[in-house]
ROROBA-659694 format. One record per residue: residue in three letters; x, y, z of N, C-alpha, C in turn. Coordinates in steps of 0.1 Angstrom, whole numbers, padded with zeros to 4 digits, always signed. Layout:
BEGIN
ALAXYZXYZXYZ;...
This chain:
BEGIN
MET+0538+0557-0519+0533+0543-0517+0538+0537-0504;ARG+0549+0541-0499+0554+0536-0486+0545+0541-0474;LEU+0537+0552-0476+0529+0557-0465+0517+0547-0462;ILE+0513+0540-0472+0501+0531-0469+0505+0520-0459;PRO+0516+0513-0460+0519+0503-0450+0521+0509-0436;ALA+0527+0521-0436+0530+0527-0423+0517+0531-0416;ILE+0507+0536-0424+0494+0540-0418+0487+0527-0413;ALA+0488+0517-0421+0481+0504-0417+0487+0499-0404;CYS+0500+0500-0403+0507+0495-0391+0503+0504-0379;LEU+0502+0517-0380+0498+0525-0369+0483+0522-0365;ALA+0475+0519-0375+0461+0516-0371+0460+0503-0363;VAL+0468+0493-0367+0468+0480-0360+0473+0482-0346;MET+0483+0491-0344+0489+0494-0331+0478+0501-0322;ALA+0471+0510-0328+0461+0517-0321+0449+0508-0316;VAL+0445+0499-0325+0435+0489-0321+0440+0480-0310;GLY+0452+0476-0311+0458+0467-0300+0459+0474-0287;ALA+0463+0487-0287+0463+0494-0275+0449+0496-0268;SER+0440+0499-0277+0426+0500-0272+0421+0487-0266;TRP+0424+0476-0272+0419+0463-0267+0426+0460-0254;ALA+0439+0463-0252+0446+0461-0240+0440+0469-0229;GLN+0437+0482-0232+0431+0490-0221+0418+0484-0217;GLY+0410+0479-0227+0397+0474-0223+0399+0461-0214;GLN+0408+0453-0218+0411+0441-0209+0415+0445-0195;ALA+0424+0455-0194+0428+0460-0181+0417+0465-0173;ALA+0408+0473-0180+0397+0479-0173+0387+0468-0168;SER+0385+0457-0176+0376+0447-0172+0382+0438-0161;ALA+0396+0437-0161+0402+0429-0150+0403+0436-0137;LYS+0405+0449-0137+0406+0457-0125+0395+0467-0125;PRO+0384+0465-0118+0373+0475-0118+0378+0488-0112;GLY+0373+0499-0117+0377+0512-0112+0370+0516-0100;ALA+0372+0528-0095+0366+0532-0083+0351+0533-0084;ALA+0347+0537-0096+0332+0538-0098+0325+0525-0097;GLU+0332+0515-0103+0326+0501-0102+0326+0496-0088;LYS+0337+0499-0081+0338+0494-0067+0327+0501-0059;SER+0324+0514-0062+0314+0521-0055+0300+0515-0058;ALA+0298+0511-0070+0285+0505-0074+0283+0491-0067;VAL+0294+0483-0066+0293+0470-0059+0290+0472-0045;GLY+0297+0482-0038+0294+0484-0024+0280+0489-0022;LYS+0275+0497-0031+0261+0502-0030+0251+0490-0031;GLN+0254+0481-0040+0245+0469-0042+0245+0461-0029;ALA+0257+0459-0023+0258+0451-0011+0250+0458+0000;GLN+0251+0471+0001+0243+0478+0011+0228+0477+0009;GLU+0224+0478-0004+0210+0476-0007+0205+0462-0003;LYS+0214+0452-0006+0210+0438-0002+0208+0437+0013;GLN+0217+0443+0021+0216+0443+0035+0203+0449+0040;VAL+0200+0461+0034+0187+0468+0037+0175+0459+0034;GLU+0176+0453+0022+0165+0444+0018+0164+0432+0028;LYS+0175+0427+0032+0175+0415+0041+0169+0419+0055;GLY+0173+0431+0059+0167+0436+0072+0152+0438+0070;ALA+0148+0444+0059+0133+0446+0057+0126+0432+0056;ALA+0132+0422+0050+0126+0409+0050+0124+0403+0064;LYS+0135+0405+0072+0134+0400+0086+0122+0408+0093;ALA+0122+0421+0091+0111+0428+0098+0097+0424+0093;ALA+0096+0421+0080+0083+0416+0074+0080+0402+0080;ALA+0090+0394+0082+0088+0381+0088+0083+0382+0102;LEU+0089+0391+0110+0084+0393+0123+0069+0398+0123;LYS+0066+0407+0114+0052+0412+0114+0043+0401+0110;ALA+0048+0392+0101+0039+0380+0097+0037+0371+0109;LEU+0047+0370+0118+0045+0361+0130+0036+0368+0140;LEU+0038+0380+0144+0029+0387+0153+0026+0401+0148;PRO+0013+0404+0148+0009+0417+0142+0012+0429+0152;ASP+0013+0441+0146+0015+0453+0154+0003+0456+0163;ALA-0009+0452+0158-0021+0455+0166-0032+0446+0162;PHE-0041+0442+0171-0052+0434+0168-0062+0435+0180;ALA-0075+0436+0176-0086+0436+0186-0084+0447+0197;GLY-0078+0458+0193-0076+0469+0202-0063+0469+0210;TRP-0055+0458+0209-0043+0456+0215-0032+0462+0206;ILE-0023+0471+0212-0013+0477+0205+0001+0473+0210;ALA+0010+0469+0201+0023+0464+0205+0031+0476+0212;THR+0038+0473+0223+0045+0484+0230+0059+0485+0223;GLY+0063+0477+0215+0076+0477+0208+0077+0467+0197;PRO+0088+0466+0190+0090+0456+0180+0090+0442+0186;ALA+0086+0433+0178+0086+0419+0182+0100+0414+0183;LYS+0103+0405+0192+0116+0399+0194+0116+0385+0186;LYS+0126+0384+0178+0127+0372+0170+0133+0360+0178;LEU+0128+0348+0177+0133+0336+0183+0138+0327+0173;THR+0150+0324+0172+0156+0315+0162+0161+0302+0168;ASP+0162+0301+0181+0167+0289+0187+0158+0284+0198;PRO+0156+0271+0200+0147+0266+0210+0151+0271+0224;ALA+0164+0274+0227+0168+0279+0240+0163+0293+0242;GLU+0161+0301+0231+0156+0314+0233+0141+0313+0235;ALA+0134+0304+0229+0120+0303+0231+0116+0298+0245;ASP+0124+0288+0250+0121+0282+0263+0133+0274+0267;SER+0142+0281+0275+0154+0274+0279+0152+0262+0287;ALA+0142+0261+0295+0139+0249+0304+0135+0237+0296;ASN+0128+0240+0285+0123+0229+0276+0128+0229+0262;ALA+0141+0234+0261+0146+0235+0247+0147+0221+0240;ALA+0151+0211+0248+0152+0198+0242+0139+0193+0236;ALA+0128+0195+0244+0115+0191+0239+0111+0198+0226;LEU+0113+0212+0226+0110+0220+0214+0118+0215+0202;LYS+0131+0211+0204+0139+0206+0194+0134+0193+0188;GLU+0129+0184+0197+0123+0172+0192+0110+0174+0184;TYR+0103+0185+0187+0091+0188+0180+0094+0196+0167;ASP+0107+0198+0164+0112+0204+0152+0108+0219+0151;PHE+0112+0226+0161+0110+0241+0162+0117+0248+0151;ASP+0110+0257+0144+0116+0265+0133+0120+0279+0137;GLU+0110+0287+0142+0112+0300+0145+0101+0305+0155;GLY+0102+0317+0160+0092+0322+0169+0094+0337+0171;ALA+0085+0342+0179+0086+0357+0183+0078+0359+0195;THR+0082+0369+0203+0075+0374+0215+0072+0389+0213;ALA+0061+0393+0219+0058+0407+0219+0048+0410+0230;ASP+0049+0423+0235+0040+0428+0246+0031+0438+0240;TYR+0018+0437+0245+0008+0446+0241+0001+0453+0253;LYS-0005+0465+0250-0012+0472+0260-0026+0477+0254;ARG-0035+0478+0263-0048+0483+0260-0056+0488+0272;SER-0058+0500+0273-0066+0506+0285-0060+0502+0298;GLY-0047+0502+0300-0041+0499+0312-0039+0484+0315;GLU-0043+0476+0306-0041+0461+0307-0030+0457+0298;THR-0024+0446+0301-0012+0441+0294-0015+0427+0289;LEU-0008+0423+0278-0009+0410+0272+0005+0407+0266;SER+0010+0395+0270+0023+0390+0265+0020+0378+0256;LEU+0025+0378+0244+0024+0368+0234+0037+0361+0231;ARG+0037+0348+0231+0048+0340+0226+0043+0331+0215;LEU+0048+0333+0203+0044+0325+0192+0056+0316+0187;LEU+0053+0303+0186+0063+0293+0182+0058+0286+0170;ARG+0067+0286+0159+0063+0280+0147+0072+0267+0145;PHE+0066+0256+0140+0073+0243+0139+0072+0239+0124;HIS+0079+0228+0121+0081+0224+0108+0067+0220+0102;ASP+0058+0214+0110+0045+0210+0105+0035+0210+0117;ALA+0023+0206+0114+0012+0206+0124+0015+0196+0135;SER+0022+0185+0132+0024+0175+0142+0033+0181+0153;GLY+0043+0189+0149+0052+0195+0159+0044+0205+0168;ALA+0035+0213+0161+0027+0223+0169+0018+0216+0178;TYR+0011+0205+0174+0002+0198+0183+0010+0192+0194;GLY+0022+0186+0191+0030+0180+0201+0034+0190+0212;ALA+0038+0201+0208+0042+0212+0218+0030+0217+0226;TYR+0019+0218+0219+0007+0222+0226+0003+0212+0237;SER+0003+0199+0233+0000+0188+0243+0011+0187+0254;PHE+0023+0191+0251+0034+0191+0261+0032+0202+0271;TYR+0028+0214+0267+0026+0225+0276+0012+0224+0284;ARG+0002+0218+0278-0011+0217+0284-0011+0206+0295;HIS-0015+0210+0306-0016+0201+0318-0029+0194+0318;ASN-0030+0182+0323-0042+0175+0325-0052+0183+0334;GLY-0064+0184+0331-0073+0191+0339-0076+0206+0334;TRP-0068+0211+0326-0070+0224+0320-0083+0224+0311;PRO-0092+0233+0313-0104+0233+0305-0102+0236+0290;LYS-0111+0231+0282-0110+0233+0268-0116+0246+0264;GLU-0110+0253+0254-0114+0266+0249-0116+0265+0234;ASP-0125+0274+0228-0128+0273+0214-0120+0284+0207;ILE-0107+0281+0204-0098+0290+0197-0089+0282+0188;GLY-0088+0286+0176-0079+0279+0166-0083+0265+0165;THR-0073+0256+0162-0076+0242+0161-0078+0235+0174;GLY-0071+0240+0184-0073+0234+0198-0068+0245+0208;ALA-0075+0245+0219-0071+0256+0229-0074+0251+0243;THR-0067+0257+0253-0069+0254+0267-0065+0266+0275;SER-0069+0267+0287-0066+0279+0295-0063+0275+0310;ASP-0056+0283+0317-0053+0281+0331-0052+0295+0337;HIS-0063+0299+0343-0064+0313+0349-0062+0323+0338;ASN-0051+0331+0339-0049+0342+0329-0041+0337+0317;ARG-0038+0325+0316-0030+0320+0305-0038+0312+0296;VAL-0037+0315+0283-0044+0308+0272-0034+0302+0262;LEU-0036+0289+0259-0027+0282+0250-0035+0277+0238;PHE-0032+0280+0226-0039+0274+0214-0029+0272+0203;TRP-0033+0264+0193-0025+0261+0182-0033+0261+0169;VAL-0027+0266+0158-0033+0266+0145-0023+0262+0135;GLY-0026+0252+0127-0017+0247+0117-0003+0243+0123;ASP+0007+0250+0119+0021+0246+0124+0025+0256+0135;THR+0016+0264+0141+0019+0275+0150+0012+0273+0163;LEU+0020+0275+0174+0015+0275+0188+0016+0289+0194;VAL+0006+0293+0201+0006+0306+0207+0003+0305+0222;ASP+0011+0311+0229+0010+0312+0244+0007+0326+0248;ALA-0005+0328+0253-0009+0342+0257-0011+0343+0272;ASN-0006+0354+0278-0007+0357+0292-0013+0370+0294;PHE-0025+0371+0299-0032+0383+0301-0030+0388+0316;SER-0030+0402+0317-0029+0407+0331-0043+0405+0338;ARG-0053+0404+0329-0067+0401+0334-0075+0395+0323;ILE-0081+0383+0326-0090+0377+0316-0103+0384+0316;GLY-0108+0388+0304-0121+0394+0303-0131+0385+0296;PRO-0143+0389+0295-0153+0381+0287-0151+0381+0273;MET-0143+0391+0267-0140+0391+0253-0126+0386+0249;SER-0119+0380+0259-0105+0376+0257-0105+0364+0246;GLY-0115+0355+0247-0115+0345+0237-0117+0349+0223;SER-0127+0359+0221-0129+0364+0208-0117+0372+0203;GLU-0110+0379+0211-0098+0386+0207-0087+0376+0202;LEU-0086+0365+0209-0076+0356+0205-0080+0348+0192;ARG-0093+0347+0190-0098+0341+0178-0095+0350+0166;GLU-0096+0363+0168-0092+0372+0158-0077+0371+0154;LEU-0069+0369+0164-0055+0367+0162-0053+0354+0155;ALA-0060+0343+0159-0058+0330+0152-0062+0331+0138;SER-0072+0339+0134-0076+0340+0120-0065+0346+0111;GLN-0056+0353+0117-0045+0360+0109-0033+0351+0108;ILE-0033+0339+0114-0021+0330+0113-0023+0322+0101;PRO-0013+0322+0092-0014+0313+0080-0013+0299+0083;VAL-0020+0291+0075-0021+0276+0077-0013+0270+0066;PRO-0004+0260+0068+0003+0254+0058-0005+0245+0049;ASP-0001+0241+0038-0008+0232+0029-0001+0218+0028;GLY-0009+0209+0023-0003+0195+0021-0001+0188+0033;ALA+0010+0179+0033+0013+0171+0044+0016+0178+0057;ARG+0021+0191+0056+0025+0198+0067+0013+0202+0076;ALA+0001+0202+0070-0011+0206+0078-0017+0194+0085;LEU-0012+0182+0083-0018+0170+0089-0014+0168+0104;ALA-0024+0165+0112-0021+0161+0126-0015+0148+0127;PRO-0008+0144+0138-0002+0132+0139-0011+0120+0136;PRO-0008+0111+0127-0017+0100+0124-0019+0090+0135;VAL-0009+0089+0145-0011+0080+0155-0022+0083+0165;THR-0026+0096+0165-0037+0100+0174-0050+0095+0169;ALA-0051+0091+0156-0064+0086+0151-0066+0072+0156;ASN-0056+0065+0162-0058+0052+0167-0063+0051+0181;LEU-0065+0063+0188-0070+0064+0201-0085+0061+0201;PRO-0090+0051+0208-0105+0049+0208-0112+0061+0214;LYS-0123+0065+0207-0130+0077+0211-0139+0075+0223;PRO-0146+0064+0225-0155+0063+0237-0147+0064+0250;GLN-0152+0073+0259-0147+0075+0273-0133+0081+0272;LEU-0129+0087+0261-0116+0094+0260-0117+0108+0266;ASP-0107+0112+0274-0106+0126+0279-0096+0133+0270;GLY-0102+0140+0260-0093+0146+0250-0083+0156+0256;GLN-0086+0162+0267-0077+0172+0273-0065+0166+0280;THR-0064+0152+0280-0053+0145+0286-0044+0139+0276;THR-0046+0142+0263-0038+0136+0252-0025+0143+0251;HIS-0014+0135+0251+0000+0140+0249+0007+0132+0238;TYR+0013+0140+0229+0020+0134+0218+0035+0137+0219;ALA+0043+0127+0217+0058+0128+0219+0065+0123+0207;LEU+0076+0130+0204+0085+0125+0193+0099+0122+0198;GLY+0101+0124+0211+0114+0121+0217+0113+0119+0232;PRO+0124+0116+0238+0124+0113+0253+0121+0125+0261;ALA+0125+0137+0257+0123+0149+0265+0108+0152+0266;GLY+0102+0152+0254+0088+0155+0254+0079+0144+0261;TYR+0084+0132+0260+0076+0121+0266+0077+0121+0281;VAL+0089+0123+0286+0090+0124+0301+0084+0136+0306;GLY+0085+0148+0299+0080+0160+0304+0064+0160+0304;ALA+0058+0152+0296+0044+0150+0296+0039+0139+0305;GLY+0047+0133+0312+0043+0122+0321+0042+0109+0315;GLY+0052+0105+0307+0051+0092+0300+0051+0080+0310;VAL+0045+0069+0306+0044+0058+0315+0057+0049+0315;LEU+0063+0047+0304+0075+0038+0302+0088+0046+0303;PRO+0099+0040+0306+0112+0046+0304+0114+0050+0289;PRO+0119+0062+0286+0120+0065+0272+0129+0056+0264;ASP+0139+0050+0270+0148+0041+0263+0140+0028+0258;LEU+0130+0024+0266+0122+0013+0263+0113+0015+0251;VAL+0109+0028+0250+0100+0032+0239+0106+0030+0225;GLY+0119+0035+0224+0126+0034+0212+0125+0046+0203;PHE+0126+0058+0209+0125+0070+0201+0137+0071+0191;ASP+0148+0065+0195+0160+0065+0186+0158+0057+0174;ARG+0148+0049+0173+0145+0042+0161+0133+0047+0153;GLY+0129+0060+0156+0118+0066+0149+0105+0064+0154;ALA+0103+0060+0167+0090+0057+0173+0083+0070+0177;GLU+0070+0070+0177+0062+0081+0181+0052+0076+0192;ALA+0049+0084+0202+0040+0079+0213+0030+0089+0216;VAL+0018+0084+0219+0007+0092+0223+0001+0085+0236;THR-0003+0093+0246-0009+0088+0258-0022+0096+0260;ALA-0032+0090+0266-0044+0096+0270-0051+0089+0281;ASN-0059+0096+0288-0067+0090+0300-0081+0086+0295;TYR-0086+0075+0301-0099+0071+0299-0106+0069+0312;THR-0118+0074+0313-0126+0073+0325-0135+0061+0324;LEU-0131+0050+0330-0139+0037+0329-0147+0036+0342;ARG-0156+0027+0342-0165+0025+0354-0157+0021+0367;SER-0147+0013+0365-0139+0008+0377-0128+0018+0381;GLY-0125+0027+0372-0114+0036+0376-0108+0043+0364;LEU-0097+0050+0366-0090+0058+0356-0080+0049+0349;ALA-0080+0049+0336-0070+0041+0329-0062+0050+0319;THR-0049+0047+0317-0041+0054+0308-0037+0045+0297;LEU-0040+0050+0285-0036+0042+0273-0024+0048+0266;THR-0014+0040+0264-0002+0045+0257-0001+0037+0243;ILE+0000+0044+0232+0002+0038+0219+0015+0043+0213;ILE+0023+0033+0210+0036+0036+0204+0036+0031+0189;ASP+0039+0041+0181+0038+0038+0166+0053+0037+0161;TYR+0056+0025+0156+0069+0022+0151+0069+0023+0135;PRO+0081+0026+0129+0081+0027+0115+0077+0014+0107;THR+0079+0002+0113+0075-0010+0106+0069-0020+0116;PRO+0061-0029+0112+0055-0039+0121+0066-0048+0127;GLN+0077-0050+0119+0088-0059+0125+0094-0053+0137;MET+0096-0039+0137+0101-0033+0149+0092-0033+0160;ALA+0079-0032+0158+0069-0034+0169+0069-0048+0174;MET+0071-0058+0165+0071-0072+0170+0083-0074+0178;ALA+0094-0068+0175+0106-0070+0183+0106-0063+0197;GLN+0099-0052+0198+0098-0044+0210+0088-0048+0220;GLU+0077-0054+0215+0066-0058+0223+0071-0068+0234;PRO+0078-0079+0232+0082-0087+0243+0091-0080+0253;LYS+0099-0071+0249+0107-0063+0259+0098-0055+0268;ILE+0088-0049+0263+0079-0041+0271+0071-0050+0280;ARG+0066-0061+0275+0059-0071+0283+0067-0076+0295;ALA+0080-0080+0292+0089-0085+0302+0092-0074+0313;TYR+0093-0062+0309+0096-0051+0318+0084-0049+0328;LEU+0072-0050+0322+0060-0048+0331+0058-0060+0341;LYS+0062-0072+0336+0061-0084+0345+0071-0084+0356;ALA+0083-0077+0353+0094-0077+0363+0090-0069+0376;ALA+0081-0059+0374+0076-0052+0386+0087-0046+0394;GLY+0088-0050+0407+0098-0044+0416+0113-0047+0412;GLN+0115-0058+0404+0128-0061+0400+0132-0055+0386;ALA+0123-0047+0381+0126-0041+0368+0137-0031+0368;GLN+0145-0031+0357+0156-0022+0356+0155-0015+0342;PRO+0154-0002+0341+0154+0007+0353+0141+0006+0361;VAL+0141+0013+0372+0130+0013+0381+0118+0019+0374;TRP+0106+0013+0378+0094+0018+0372+0092+0033+0374;PRO+0088+0040+0364+0084+0054+0366+0072+0055+0375;LYS+0069+0067+0380+0058+0069+0390+0045+0065+0384;PRO+0041+0068+0371+0028+0064+0366+0026+0049+0367;LEU+0037+0041+0365+0036+0026+0367+0035+0022+0381;GLN+0042+0029+0390+0042+0026+0404+0028+0029+0410;ASP+0021+0039+0405+0008+0042+0410-0003+0033+0403;SER+0000+0024+0394-0010+0016+0387-0012+0003+0394;ASP-0023-0003+0392-0026-0016+0397-0019-0027+0388;THR-0010-0034+0393-0002-0044+0385-0011-0054+0377;ALA-0023-0057+0383-0032-0066+0376-0038-0060+0364;SER-0038-0047+0363-0045-0041+0352-0035-0038+0340;LEU-0022-0040+0342-0013-0038+0331-0014-0048+0320;GLU-0016-0042+0308-0018-0051+0296-0010-0045+0285;VAL-0006-0054+0276+0002-0050+0264-0004-0058+0252;LYS-0005-0051+0241-0010-0057+0228-0003-0050+0216;ARG-0001-0058+0206+0005-0053+0193-0005-0055+0182;SER-0006-0044+0174-0014-0045+0162-0007-0038+0150;GLY-0001-0046+0141+0007-0040+0131+0019-0033+0136;PRO+0021-0020+0133+0033-0013+0138+0030-0006+0152;LEU+0018-0009+0158+0014-0003+0170+0016-0012+0182;VAL+0021-0007+0193+0022-0014+0206+0014-0006+0216;ALA+0004-0012+0222-0005-0004+0231-0003-0010+0245;ILE-0003-0001+0255-0001-0005+0269-0012+0002+0277;VAL-0019-0005+0286-0029+0000+0295-0024+0000+0309;SER-0024+0011+0315-0020+0012+0330-0031+0020+0337;GLY-0030+0021+0350-0040+0028+0358-0046+0019+0369;ASP-0059+0023+0372-0066+0016+0383-0078+0008+0379;ALA-0080+0007+0366-0092+0000+0361-0090-0015+0364;VAL-0101-0023+0365-0101-0037+0367-0095-0043+0354;PRO-0089-0056+0355-0084-0062+0343-0093-0064+0332;GLU-0106-0067+0335-0116-0069+0324-0118-0057+0316;GLU-0119-0045+0322-0120-0033+0315-0108-0028+0307;SER-0096-0031+0314-0084-0028+0307-0082-0036+0294;GLN-0086-0049+0295-0085-0058+0283-0095-0053+0272;LYS-0107-0049+0277-0117-0044+0267-0112-0031+0260;LEU-0106-0022+0268-0100-0010+0262-0089-0013+0252;LEU-0081-0022+0256-0070-0026+0247-0074-0033+0234;ALA-0086-0040+0235-0091-0047+0223-0096-0037+0213;THR-0099-0025+0217-0104-0015+0207-0093-0009+0199;VAL-0081-0011+0203-0070-0005+0195-0067-0015+0184;HIS-0068-0010+0172-0066-0018+0160-0060-0009+0149;PHE-0049-0014+0143-0043-0007+0132-0049-0010+0119;GLU-0053+0001+0112-0058-0001+0099-0050+0007+0089;SER-0044+0000+0080-0035+0007+0070-0044+0015+0060;ASP-0039+0027+0058-0046+0036+0049-0038+0037+0036;LEU-0041+0028+0026-0034+0027+0014-0039+0037+0004;THR-0030+0044-0002-0033+0054-0012-0029+0049-0026;SER-0038+0048-0035-0034+0043-0048-0025+0053-0055;ILE-0015+0048-0062-0005+0056-0069-0011+0058-0083;PRO-0013+0070-0088-0019+0072-0101-0010+0066-0112;GLN-0016+0058-0121-0008+0052-0132-0011+0060-0145;PRO-0002+0059-0154-0004+0066-0167-0017+0061-0173;THR-0024+0071-0180-0037+0068-0185-0036+0057-0196;GLU-0025+0057-0204-0024+0047-0214-0010+0041-0214;SER-0009+0028-0213+0005+0022-0214+0008+0019-0229;GLU+0020+0014-0231+0025+0011-0244+0017-0001-0250;VAL+0014-0011-0241+0006-0022-0245-0008-0018-0249;ALA-0014-0009-0241-0027-0005-0245-0027+0003-0258;LYS-0017+0011-0260-0016+0019-0273-0015+0009-0285;THR-0006-0001-0283-0005-0011-0294-0018-0018-0297;SER-0024-0023-0286-0037-0030-0288-0047-0021-0295;GLN-0048-0009-0291-0057+0000-0297-0054+0003-0312;LEU-0041+0003-0315-0037+0005-0329-0042-0007-0338;LEU-0039-0020-0332-0043-0032-0340-0058-0033-0341;LEU-0065-0029-0330-0080-0029-0331-0085-0020-0341;GLY-0078-0008-0342-0083+0002-0352-0080-0003-0366;ILE-0069-0010-0368-0066-0016-0382-0077-0026-0385;VAL-0079-0035-0376-0089-0046-0379-0103-0040-0382;SER-0107-0030-0374-0120-0023-0376-0120-0016-0389;LEU-0109-0010-0393-0109-0003-0406-0110-0014-0418;VAL-0104-0025-0417-0105-0036-0427-0119-0041-0428;ILE-0125-0043-0416-0139-0048-0416-0148-0038-0422;ILE-0147-0026-0419-0156-0015-0424-0154-0014-0439;GLY-0141-0014-0444-0138-0014-0458-0144-0025-0466;GLY-0143-0038-0460-0149-0049-0467-0164-0048-0468;ILE-0170-0044-0457-0185-0043-0457-0189-0032-0467;ALA-0181-0021-0468-0185-0010-0477-0183-0015-0491;ALA-0172-0023-0494-0170-0029-0508-0182-0038-0512;LEU-0186-0047-0503-0197-0056-0506-0210-0048-0508;LEU-0213-0038-0500-0225-0030-0502-0224-0022-0515;LEU-0213-0017-0518-0211-0009-0531-0213-0019-0543;GLY-0207-0030-0542-0208-0040-0553-0222-0045-0555;PHE-0229-0047-0544-0243-0051-0544-0252-0041-0551;PHE-0251-0028-0547-0259-0018-0552-0256-0015-0567;LEU-0243-0014-0571-0239-0012-0585-0243-0023-0594;GLY-0239-0035-0589-0242-0047-0598-0257-0050-0598;GLY-0264-0048-0587-0278-0051-0588-0285-0040-0596;GLY-0280-0028-0595-0287-0017-0604-0285-0020-0618;ARG-0273-0024-0622-0271-0027-0636-0279-0039-0641;ALA-0280-0049-0632-0289-0061-0636-0303-0057-0638;LEU-0308-0048-0629-0322-0044-0631-0324-0036-0644;TRP-0314-0028-0647-0315-0020-0659-0315-0029-0672;ARG-0307-0040-0672-0307-0049-0683-0320-0057-0684;VAL-0325-0061-0672-0338-0068-0673-0349-0059-0678;ALA-0349-0046-0674-0359-0037-0678-0359-0034-0693;HIS-0347-0036-0700-0346-0035-0714-0346-0048-0722;GLY-0351-0058-0715-0353-0071-0722-0341-0079-0724;LYS-0331-0077-0717-0318-0084-0718-0316-0093-0706;PRO-0308-0103-0707-0305-0111-0695-0299-0103-0684;ALA-0301-0107-0672-0295-0099-0661-0280-0099-0661;SER-0274-0110-0666-0260-0111-0667-0255-0110-0681;THR-0243-0105-0683-0237-0104-0696-0230-0116-0701;VAL-0232-0127-0693-0225-0140-0697-0231-0145-0710;TYR-0244-0142-0712-0251-0148-0723-0250-0139-0736;ASP-0244-0128-0735-0242-0119-0746-0232-0125-0756;GLU-0236-0124-0770-0227-0129-0780-0215-0120-0782;GLU-0204-0126-0781-0192-0119-0783-0189-0117-0797;PHE-0184-0106-0801-0180-0104-0816-0168-0096-0816;ILE-0161-0098-0828-0149-0090-0831-0151-0085-0845;ARG-0148-0072-0846-0150-0066-0859-0137-0059-0863;ILE-0132-0063-0874-0119-0057-0879-0121-0051-0893;ASP-0118-0039-0894-0119-0032-0907-0105-0030-0913;LEU-0103-0037-0923-0090-0037-0930-0092-0029-0943;ARG-0084-0019-0944-0085-0011-0956-0072-0011-0963;ASP-0072-0014-0977-0059-0014-0984-0062-0006-0997;ASN-0056+0005-0998-0057+0014-1009-0071+0018-1012;GLY-0078+0020-1000-0092+0025-1001-0102+0014-1004;SER-0098+0001-1005-0107-0010-1007-0109-0018-0994;GLU-0121-0023-0992-0125-0030-0980-0119-0044-0982;ALA-0111-0048-0972-0105-0061-0972-0114-0072-0968;GLY-0122-0069-0958-0131-0080-0953-0135-0077-0938;THR-0144-0085-0935-0149-0083-0921-0150-0097-0915;LEU-0146-0097-0903-0147-0110-0895-0157-0108-0884;VAL-0168-0115-0885-0179-0113-0876-0181-0127-0869;GLY-0182-0126-0856-0185-0138-0848-0175-0149-0850;GLY-0163-0146-0854-0152-0156-0856-0152-0161-0870;ALA-0161-0157-0880-0161-0163-0894-0152-0155-0903;HIS-0145-0162-0912-0136-0156-0921-0143-0150-0933;PRO-0140-0139-0938-0147-0133-0950-0142-0141-0962;LYS-0152-0141-0972-0149-0148-0985-0141-0138-0994;GLY-0130-0143-1000-0122-0135-1009-0126-0134-1023;
């Protein structure tokens, strides 16, 4: 009998030792587990490298239209890598990533530089920054221009700068094939800068439009005002364009501020700066120095401040300025299809309707049943109503088998 407690004690000790070993094994992974963890880390690194390679291929293809890449594409992750001289402007346009690659075909060469931005506004702004006035328009992507062997175009949130060793008659179609392979973003990221829609269309030279989100891009594209006066640090955006008027060339600058109050506060400062002329501080930029001071005009419309400069006569400058008008594009916010008040009113209306329908049904049922019975009584020679029927009470009383009496019509039987 003493063996049973001893055996139970040994079993408990064995279970405890096994549990302790399991805890130690889980706390300190063995060599096999360490090897498995290291292998997983290596696999993740390989997958990460493959993802980077796939991203590069997504930016620039290995081949298109007969052009074959001479080597792997070079990834651009910093604005300074994309364009060291204009890194500040690319940063203002919200540069995300890019790539460069060289191609060959039949002894000819092609260098591509692709820059991708956060949205279409950044891509268009960079395109307008690099495009010089006077460059001809090309039919590639959303917008394109060329300068000898260089072609610049943008699609969605992507800007492509192509440099050919020799421009051929099919160069445009080749780049259109490349443009068709570039993905286009969805939603708000695919929208062009809204401020450009405020540029009057008549007499506009579209190839002179420049969109700026910061001082570097504004000055680099030949902005009319000092960048500090524009107010980029307060979220302003600016667009400039040339207009060919009858009396001369005019430059229209439209500054879009986040609120009308900010535009209202900035307009007097800009007007005073233009009136100061030679005494202005800072000194007028060259575009203002080359303008006819009599043609300088300023106007505010909502959050927009418009400035006309150039050589046009004052009458035409004022007419051009009058065509700038801000129109708010309000978008209705979808409301719930049914509110709580509407649900309650519908419930009450349903109850009232049900009561009315029930009452009408009761009246119709009573009319048909009561009327049918009245017709039946009339057909059998009785009054239509039972009011005139003689009421009677009959009582049968039986006592030991004898008839006690009968009460008919309220009369007592005789005993």
